[in-house]
C-alpha distance (Angstrom), angle and dihedral (degrees) to the residues before:
residue distance angle dihedral
F1 . . .
S2 3.80 . .
A3 3.81 89.9 .
G4 3.81 90.6 57.1
V5 3.79 92.8 -103.9
P6 3.81 113.0 138.6
V7 3.78 113.0 -112.4
V8 3.77 116.4 -167.7
T9 3.78 109.9 -144.1
W10 3.77 133.6 -163.6
P11 3.80 104.9 -171.1
T12 3.79 119.9 -133.5
D13 3.78 132.0 -168.2
L14 3.81 89.5 -93.2
M15 3.79 122.4 89.4
S16 3.79 91.0 -123.3
G17 3.79 88.4 60.3
R18 3.77 92.5 53.7
C19 3.81 104.4 47.0
T20 3.80 96.8 85.9
Q21 3.79 89.7 42.7
G22 3.80 89.5 55.0
F23 3.80 92.2 48.5
Y24 3.79 91.5 49.9
H25 3.81 92.4 49.0
A26 3.80 90.1 49.1
I27 3.81 91.7 55.8
G28 3.80 95.1 39.1
L29 3.81 96.8 -110.9
S30 3.79 109.8 128.0
E31 3.80 98.2 149.2
L32 3.80 92.5 91.2
I33 3.82 93.3 54.3
A34 3.79 112.3 96.9
G35 3.77 123.7 -154.3
S36 3.80 97.3 -165.1
L37 3.77 141.5 17.0
E38 3.80 91.2 -100.1
E39 3.79 91.5 51.5
Y40 3.80 90.7 47.0
I41 3.80 90.5 54.3
D42 3.81 92.9 45.9
I43 3.81 93.8 49.6
T44 3.81 92.3 44.8
L45 3.79 92.0 51.3
K46 3.81 91.3 48.1
V47 3.81 92.4 50.7
G48 3.80 91.1 46.0
R49 3.80 98.1 45.2
D50 3.81 105.5 31.6
E51 3.80 107.9 70.3
A52 3.82 94.4 -175.5
Y53 3.81 92.0 51.1
R54 3.82 91.2 46.8
A55 3.81 90.2 51.6
E56 3.82 90.7 47.9
V57 3.81 95.1 52.5
S58 3.81 91.1 41.2
A59 3.81 89.1 56.4
K60 3.80 90.6 48.6
I61 3.79 90.3 50.7
G62 3.81 91.3 48.9
K63 3.80 91.8 52.4
G64 3.79 90.7 43.7
M65 3.80 92.7 52.1
E66 3.79 89.5 62.5
K67 3.79 88.7 54.7
L68 3.81 92.1 48.4
K69 3.81 93.0 48.8
K70 3.80 90.6 55.9
D71 3.81 96.4 42.8
E72 3.80 111.6 99.6
T73 3.82 94.4 -178.2
S74 3.81 96.4 101.9
V75 3.80 92.6 42.4
Q76 3.80 90.2 53.0
A77 3.82 91.4 46.2
W78 3.82 91.9 51.7
N79 3.81 90.0 47.0
T80 3.80 91.1 52.7
F81 3.80 92.2 45.6
L82 3.81 93.4 50.0
Q83 3.79 92.0 46.9
D84 3.80 89.5 50.8
V85 3.81 90.4 50.5
V86 3.80 92.8 49.4
H87 3.80 93.4 46.0
G88 3.79 90.8 44.5
E89 3.80 91.3 52.2
Q90 3.80 91.0 48.0
H91 3.81 89.9 50.0
I92 3.80 92.3 48.5
A93 3.81 91.8 45.8
H94 3.81 89.1 51.8
L95 3.79 91.2 50.9
L96 3.81 92.8 47.6
A97 3.81 96.3 44.1
P98 3.80 114.2 118.7
R99 3.77 113.6 -102.4
D100 3.78 123.9 -140.2
């Protein structure tokens, strides 16, 4: 994906199955996201067999990567999450600390 190569994705319940989906949504490219096995096969065959289509989605990915590289939204969200975890752990540790 980051090299501009189309990756067909069929999201699962696991985070690893949703990363490419999230990237595609962020750049406005949902046509490579399958909703079923049949759709996954159809999209994969189209990308593999249709050179013009492959070039078109590769160009869209390339343009979208520039947008993703400049977008600080996910970095800020991770920062907030990690701060919440650290502060939450400190709060829990304080509550669980032995009292004299």
